[in-house]
N, C-alpha and C positions, 0 to 999 in steps of 0.2 A: 504495500499498498503509499504509498507517497503524498507528501509534504500535507500535501493540495485536500488530498481525500481523506486520511487520520482529522482533518482539522473541520471536515467538511460533517465528517460522524461527529464531532467533540461538538460543534454547534450544536448536530441536529438534533441530539443529547439535552442539552441542553435546555433547549429550547422547551421541554417537556416541565420544567421546570422555573421558570423566568416567564417574565410580560415581553421582551427580546433579544436581543445578544447582536451589544456595537462589531462588526469589523469592516474588512472593506469589501467592496463588492466593486464587480467589475463589469459594467453596463457600456454597449458601444462604443468599446477601443477605450472606456477612461475609467480607471478606478479613482473612487470618492467614501468617505468612509457611509456605513449603513446600518439601520437597526432592524438586522435580519428579525421578524417574525414569524415565519409562515418556511416550513421543512420547503413548500413549493420556490422560494427562496435563494437558497441556498446555492443551484446550477450557476448563479451570479457572484457566488465568494471567491476572491483575490487575494492575494497574496504578498501583492505589493505594484508599486513601489509603496517603500513605508511611508504611514502618514501620524501625525501625534494623535492614538484613537483619546488620550488620556480626556486631550480638552473637551471630545465632544459630551465623555461623560460627562463634564462635569456639566457643556451646555444644560443638557439633555434633564440631567440633576436636581439644576436654578426653575426649571420647570414645575421636574416634574419629580420631588423628593421624595416620595416615596415609594419608587417600582423599584419591581425588582426585575434588575440589570445584569445580563452579563457583556462581559468585555473580554478580547482577546487582544495579547497582549505579550511584545516580543520582552525583551530583561530592560531595556533603556525605558520601556512603558509603567512597567515594572515599579523601574524604579523611581517612578515619574511620579504615579501612582500616590507613593508611599512616602512622598514630600509633597503633593496639593492633600491629602487626609491632615497629614503634620498642621497644618495652615488650614483647616476647617475647606477648602476647596472642592474636597469631591467629601462624600457618604460612602464609606465598602463595609454597612454592617450589609445595606440591601443588596451587591456587589456579588458574580460569583467568578474569580479566574481562568481564559484558559490559557494558561500558556506556551507559548509560541518560538522556537526555539530559531535565531538565525543557521544562514547555514556558512559556510566556512568566509563563504567571499562577502557575503552579507558584510562579518562581520570583519573579513581585510575592509573589506570596503571604506566600512566608520573608525575604523581603528579602534576595536572595541574591547573594552579589558571584561564584560560577561556576558557575552551575548546569548542568552537565557535568562529567562526568569525561573527565582526561585523561593519564592515568599508568601508569597497571595497566594499558587498558582491553585484551583482543585483540578486540572488537567493538565497534563505536556501535551505536547504535542512537535517529535524532530530532536533528532541528534541533540544534546549538546557539545558543542564545539569549542576548541580553543581560543582561552584572551589572545587580543590582538593591541601590542601597546601600541603609544598613540610614539609612533616615530618624531613625527613634527614638533612634541612638546618633548620628547626627549633631550634634540635635539640645542631646542631652543634653552633649555634648564640647564647645557652644557657650555652656554656662547656668558660673553663679558655680559656686566646690567646694561651697559652700552652700544654694543649689539644688538639683544634684545631690546632696546629702541631705537634702535635704526629699521631694522627689519618689521616691527610695527610700526611706526612713521611709513614706509615703502605702504605697508598695506592698508592703512587705511587712510592714506590720499588715497584711494582706491573707492574708496564710501561715498555712497549717492542721500544716502540718508534718506532712503524707503522707506524706514524700519517692515523691512522685512524680519529681521530679527528678530526682533521685537513680537512681533504679531504671529511666527511662526511657532515662536517659545510658548508651550503649554504651560511653564512659573513666571510667567508673565500674570498678574491675573490684580494690576493694582489699580486701584477707579479711578487714582488720576497719575496720568504717568510722566512723572521728571522731564521724561527727554522731550516733554509738549509746555516746558516752561521756560518762557524766550531769557527768565533770566540764568537759566544751563547752558539751553540750547541756541543759539541766534541762527533765527528763522532765515531763509530765503540763502545761506550761506552752505554752499558745497567743492569740497570736504568738507564735513561740521570742523572743528578746532580741535586739532590734537593735544590731548590727548581726552578732550573733556569725554566727549558722546559716550564711547566706547566705553570708560572707566567706570564711566553713573553705572552704565547696566551693566559691566562686569561685576558689581558690587552689588547690585540689588538680585544678582543671580548666584555671588557669593553662599556655599551653605544649601541650597537646592539643586543645582544645576548637579545633571545625572548623567550630562553627557550623549541625548539626542543625535546630536546633532545637525537638530530640525533648524538652526539661525543658520549652521553653516550652507545645509542644501535651500538654505531657502535665498543664501544671499547673489543679485547677478553680477557681484562684480569678484562673486569666488576668497571672500580674503576669511583665510583657516581659525573660523573664532573658534570652533574646540580644541582648539592647539591653545588659545591665552583661557578658556577655563578646565581645561584640563592639570597647566600648572595651578590653578590659583585651588583646586582640588587637593590637589597633593599640601599644598602651603595649608589648606585648612588644614588636612591633615596630619600635620606635622604641628602643627599649633595649639590643638584641639583635641584633635584625637574622633573626630565626627568624619566621614566616610555620607554622602547624601546616599539616601536610598537602600539604605542597608538591612536596618534595622523601622520597624511600625515606632517602638517603644522610646529609641535613640529621641531625645531634645535637642535641632540643632542649636548650634551655640549663640547665630545670631537671633532666633526670634521667641522675644515674652512670654514667658508663661503666659498669657491668655488669648480671649476669644477674636478669632476675624471672620469680620462679615463677608460671604459668601457675595 
């Protein structure tokens, strides 16, 4: 049985227990998130390209907080759900997770250190593959500060301030975005002043970025932002002993113990 057939079977079985399952659907040659509610729909079930499905779960739960739902999650998406749950952006009590392991090629493309889910899953699809180091981040970590600064300056000079990185990120959910305040980001200036725009966003994702690579995939300038956030995660681990998305009970070091409204 191939991976798609195995996933189709797992989603079909789950549909008997929940009101719908969030997964990818391939229709007319286009792939997008879809809430599957009937087994007859499963012929259109898709595997790729990757899409931030946790963000779709958040949108549905905002309107239907009591709905019993399923969701197909890759390793990065499961880690994202964990961080979103800690900040009260999703409620996992009524959610069943089908874990989808990435192939070796997919893990290599994303430079993923954990290309499979393992914490929230109720069912597994696919075989675990080996972790892939982020070679870009490793090379940068070996450079002197001046060299790193020069590298990021050359990359951020390509930025057209389209906000795709922010819009694609499942961990960006502030009601008001600092990147739209003219005090910090001057309007009508492209590229934005170095390095404030990207450093503001980096600080806002510190402690919750799980390396899903959606920011980098959405960037029309192909800026390797995943490497920047990987370096920040390493610093967070060394300073606070915290790794985003690993433990649902582990309190993020940069979050106050208070309620956050969805």
